[in-house]
PLY file of the C-alpha trace (Angstrom):
ply
format ascii 1.0
element vertex 89
property float x
property float y
property float z
element edge 88
property int vertex1
property int vertex2
end_header
-53.56 -21.38 -64.82
-50.85 -18.80 -65.17
-48.01 -19.91 -67.00
-49.05 -22.89 -68.36
-48.93 -24.56 -65.03
-52.14 -26.37 -66.56
-48.91 -28.88 -68.44
-47.35 -30.05 -65.34
-50.56 -30.91 -62.89
-52.32 -34.26 -63.41
-56.00 -35.02 -61.55
-56.03 -38.27 -60.37
-59.82 -38.87 -58.49
-60.35 -41.65 -56.19
-63.72 -43.63 -56.36
-63.81 -43.68 -52.52
-64.56 -40.86 -50.36
-61.21 -41.88 -47.85
-57.88 -43.27 -48.69
-58.38 -45.66 -45.77
-60.96 -47.54 -46.76
-58.42 -48.95 -49.20
-57.37 -51.10 -46.77
-58.90 -53.80 -45.32
-61.91 -52.37 -42.94
-61.43 -55.44 -40.28
-57.82 -54.52 -39.35
-59.15 -51.44 -38.00
-63.01 -52.05 -36.72
-63.23 -55.60 -35.71
-66.46 -57.62 -37.35
-67.48 -54.52 -39.42
-69.28 -55.76 -42.06
-67.57 -52.84 -45.19
-66.02 -49.36 -45.18
-69.30 -48.83 -47.22
-71.38 -49.24 -44.22
-69.39 -47.58 -41.69
-69.43 -44.72 -44.00
-73.13 -44.61 -44.78
-73.36 -44.39 -40.90
-71.17 -41.86 -40.10
-72.49 -39.59 -42.79
-75.66 -39.38 -40.11
-74.07 -38.43 -37.95
-70.96 -36.69 -39.16
-70.49 -36.20 -42.51
-66.89 -35.49 -44.21
-64.82 -37.02 -40.81
-65.35 -40.97 -40.95
-61.87 -40.66 -39.23
-63.18 -38.71 -36.10
-66.66 -40.31 -36.12
-64.55 -43.58 -36.27
-62.85 -42.69 -33.11
-65.85 -41.45 -31.23
-67.85 -44.34 -32.16
-65.67 -47.33 -32.12
-62.59 -45.99 -29.82
-60.45 -46.16 -33.51
-57.23 -44.24 -33.68
-55.75 -44.66 -37.39
-52.04 -44.50 -36.87
-48.95 -44.49 -39.20
-47.95 -47.60 -38.30
-51.27 -49.24 -38.69
-51.92 -48.50 -42.14
-48.45 -49.49 -43.21
-49.47 -52.73 -41.93
-52.90 -53.27 -43.05
-51.46 -51.92 -46.71
-48.54 -54.21 -46.44
-51.58 -57.36 -45.23
-53.25 -56.32 -49.35
-53.59 -59.23 -51.76
-54.57 -56.69 -54.39
-53.67 -52.75 -54.98
-56.82 -51.11 -55.49
-56.47 -49.58 -59.02
-57.18 -46.01 -58.03
-53.61 -46.58 -56.18
-52.16 -48.30 -58.52
-53.53 -45.15 -61.04
-52.58 -42.83 -58.17
-48.60 -44.56 -58.37
-48.54 -44.09 -62.03
-49.55 -40.37 -61.80
-46.67 -39.71 -59.10
-44.08 -41.55 -60.93
0 1
1 2
2 3
3 4
4 5
5 6
6 7
7 8
8 9
9 10
10 11
11 12
12 13
13 14
14 15
15 16
16 17
17 18
18 19
19 20
20 21
21 22
22 23
23 24
24 25
25 26
26 27
27 28
28 29
29 30
30 31
31 32
32 33
33 34
34 35
35 36
36 37
37 38
38 39
39 40
40 41
41 42
42 43
43 44
44 45
45 46
46 47
47 48
48 49
49 50
50 51
51 52
52 53
53 54
54 55
55 56
56 57
57 58
58 59
59 60
60 61
61 62
62 63
63 64
64 65
65 66
66 67
67 68
68 69
69 70
70 71
71 72
72 73
73 74
74 75
75 76
76 77
77 78
78 79
79 80
80 81
81 82
82 83
83 84
84 85
85 86
86 87
87 88
C-alpha cells in the first residue's frame, strides 16, 4: 500500500456471511429454525443476497429501526461484533 497506509488499516473478518445473522432470526422471520437454514435456502435461489431473498420469499423488509430493536434485545454480544467494536475504538 502507498504511504504506509497498511499501518493504519486493520482488517476484521466476520464469521457469518451477513451482519443480520448476528441478531435473533425470529425478530425478522417468526418461527424460522435458524439464520443458517435460511442462508442455505437463500443461496440455492438467490446467491449472496439474503435480504432480497427474505423480502421476496417472506415479505420481510429489514429497516434500521427493526435492527436497532433486535440489537437491544440481545442477551449477549457475539465475539465478532465486540471484536469489531474494539477495532473501531
